[in-house]
C-alpha positions as CSV (number, residue, x, y, z in Angstrom):
1,M,-137.1,40.2,138.5
2,N,-134.5,37.8,139.4
3,H,-131.2,37.8,137.5
4,P,-129.4,34.5,137.2
5,T,-126.2,34.2,138.9
6,A,-122.9,33.8,137.1
7,E,-122.9,30.0,137.7
8,E,-126.5,29.7,136.4
9,F,-125.7,31.8,133.5
10,E,-122.7,29.6,132.6
11,E,-124.9,26.5,133.0
12,L,-127.6,28.1,130.7
13,K,-124.8,29.0,128.2
14,R,-123.6,25.3,128.2
15,R,-127.1,24.1,127.8
16,V,-127.7,26.4,124.7
17,E,-124.5,25.3,123.2
18,K,-125.4,21.6,123.7
19,L,-128.8,22.3,122.2
20,E,-127.2,24.1,119.2
21,Q,-124.9,21.1,118.7
22,S,-127.8,18.7,119.0
23,G,-129.7,20.8,116.5
24,Q,-126.7,20.6,114.0
25,Q,-126.5,16.9,114.5
26,I,-130.3,16.6,113.9
27,Q,-129.9,18.7,110.8
28,L,-127.0,16.4,109.6
29,L,-129.1,13.3,110.4
30,R,-132.0,14.8,108.4
31,T,-129.7,15.4,105.4
32,D,-128.3,11.8,105.7
33,V,-131.9,10.4,106.0
34,Q,-132.9,12.4,102.9
35,E,-129.8,11.3,100.9
36,T,-130.5,7.7,102.0
37,N,-134.1,8.0,100.9
38,M,-133.1,9.3,97.5
39,L,-130.6,6.4,97.1
40,L,-133.3,3.9,98.1
41,K,-135.7,5.4,95.6
42,R,-133.1,4.8,92.9
43,I,-132.1,1.3,94.2
44,L,-135.6,-0.2,94.9
45,P,-136.6,-0.4,91.3
46,D,-133.3,-2.0,90.5
47,V,-133.9,-4.6,93.3
48,G,-137.3,-5.5,91.7
49,T,-135.6,-5.7,88.3
50,S,-132.7,-7.7,89.7
51,R,-135.2,-10.1,91.4
52,E,-136.9,-10.6,88.1
53,K,-133.6,-11.2,86.4
54,L,-132.5,-13.7,89.0
55,D,-135.9,-15.5,88.7
56,A,-135.4,-15.6,85.0
57,L,-131.9,-16.9,85.4
58,G,-133.1,-19.5,87.8
59,R,-135.8,-20.7,85.3
60,G,-133.3,-20.6,82.4
61,Q,-130.8,-22.6,84.5
62,Q,-133.6,-25.3,85.3
63,E,-134.5,-25.5,81.7
64,L,-130.8,-26.0,80.8
65,K,-130.5,-28.6,83.5
66,Q,-133.5,-30.5,82.1
67,E,-132.2,-30.2,78.6
68,L,-128.8,-31.5,79.6
69,H,-130.4,-34.4,81.4
70,S,-132.5,-35.3,78.3
71,H,-129.5,-35.1,76.0
72,S,-127.4,-37.2,78.5
73,E,-130.2,-39.8,78.7
74,A,-130.5,-40.0,74.9
75,W,-126.6,-40.1,74.5
76,L,-126.4,-43.0,77.1
77,N,-129.1,-44.9,75.5
78,S,-127.4,-44.5,72.1
79,L,-124.2,-45.6,73.6
80,Q,-125.8,-48.6,75.2
81,E,-127.3,-49.7,71.8
82,S,-123.9,-49.2,70.1
83,F,-122.3,-51.3,72.8
84,E,-124.9,-54.0,72.4
85,E,-124.2,-54.0,68.6
86,V,-120.4,-54.2,69.1
87,K,-120.9,-57.0,71.6
88,S,-123.1,-59.0,69.1
89,A,-120.5,-58.3,66.4
90,L,-117.7,-59.6,68.7
91,V,-119.7,-62.8,69.4
92,E,-120.2,-63.3,65.7
93,I,-116.5,-62.7,65.0
94,R,-115.5,-65.3,67.6
95,T,-117.9,-67.8,66.3
96,T,-116.7,-67.3,62.7
97,Q,-113.1,-67.3,63.8
98,G,-113.7,-70.6,65.7
99,S,-115.2,-72.3,62.6
100,R,-112.3,-70.8,60.5
101,N,-109.7,-72.2,62.9
102,E,-111.3,-75.6,62.6
103,R,-111.2,-75.3,58.8
104,F,-107.5,-74.3,58.9
105,D,-106.7,-77.2,61.1
106,R,-108.3,-79.6,58.6
107,I,-106.4,-77.9,55.7
108,E,-103.2,-78.1,57.7
109,S,-103.8,-81.9,58.3
110,R,-104.4,-82.4,54.6
111,L,-101.2,-80.4,53.8
112,E,-99.3,-82.5,56.2
113,A,-100.5,-85.7,54.5
114,T,-99.8,-84.3,51.0
115,A,-96.4,-85.3,49.5
116,T,-93.9,-82.6,48.7
117,R,-91.6,-82.5,45.7
118,D,-88.9,-83.9,47.7
119,D,-91.1,-86.8,48.8
120,I,-92.0,-87.5,45.1
121,T,-88.4,-87.4,44.1
122,I,-87.5,-89.9,46.9
123,L,-90.4,-92.1,45.8
124,K,-89.4,-92.0,42.1
125,T,-85.8,-92.8,43.0
126,T,-86.9,-95.6,45.1
127,Q,-89.3,-96.8,42.4
128,D,-86.6,-96.6,39.8
129,E,-84.3,-98.7,42.1
130,Q,-87.0,-101.2,42.6
131,G,-87.7,-101.4,38.9
132,A,-84.0,-102.0,38.3
133,K,-84.0,-104.8,40.8
134,L,-87.2,-106.3,39.2
135,D,-85.5,-106.2,35.8
136,Q,-82.5,-108.0,37.3
137,I,-84.8,-110.6,38.9
138,L,-86.5,-111.2,35.5
139,Q,-83.3,-111.5,33.7
140,L,-82.0,-114.0,36.2
141,L,-85.3,-115.9,36.0
142,Q,-85.1,-116.0,32.2
143,Q,-81.6,-117.3,32.2
144,K,-82.4,-120.4,34.2
145,P,-82.7,-123.4,32.1
146,G,-85.9,-125.1,32.4
147,P,-86.3,-128.8,34.0
């Protein structure tokens, strides 16, 4: 039988050490794979549940969006109707205000033509003065001897 030389023995020794290290690394990898598998087994049901929850949230969000759109449309329609009512009321107010302005103008014209107390006092004074003059004229006419 052949015995290995010292060099071959050292080479075989290094190879065995390398294989032992590889075996330890493989054992560590197996442990990591097992731990990862256990974690995945716990996570996967949560992923399914999470998907269901996300789908439910998406549907709920879509429903809320549609409801908001419906309410917005109703509110805008109501606002438009109110605007039309206010617009009609303003037109009516302007029309009424125009006819009232005309009426106030006529009343003002009448008031300007109406005599005030001062005007009446002046007229009375003037009338009294004219009456006195008429009385003087009558007296003078009565004093004249006839032909």
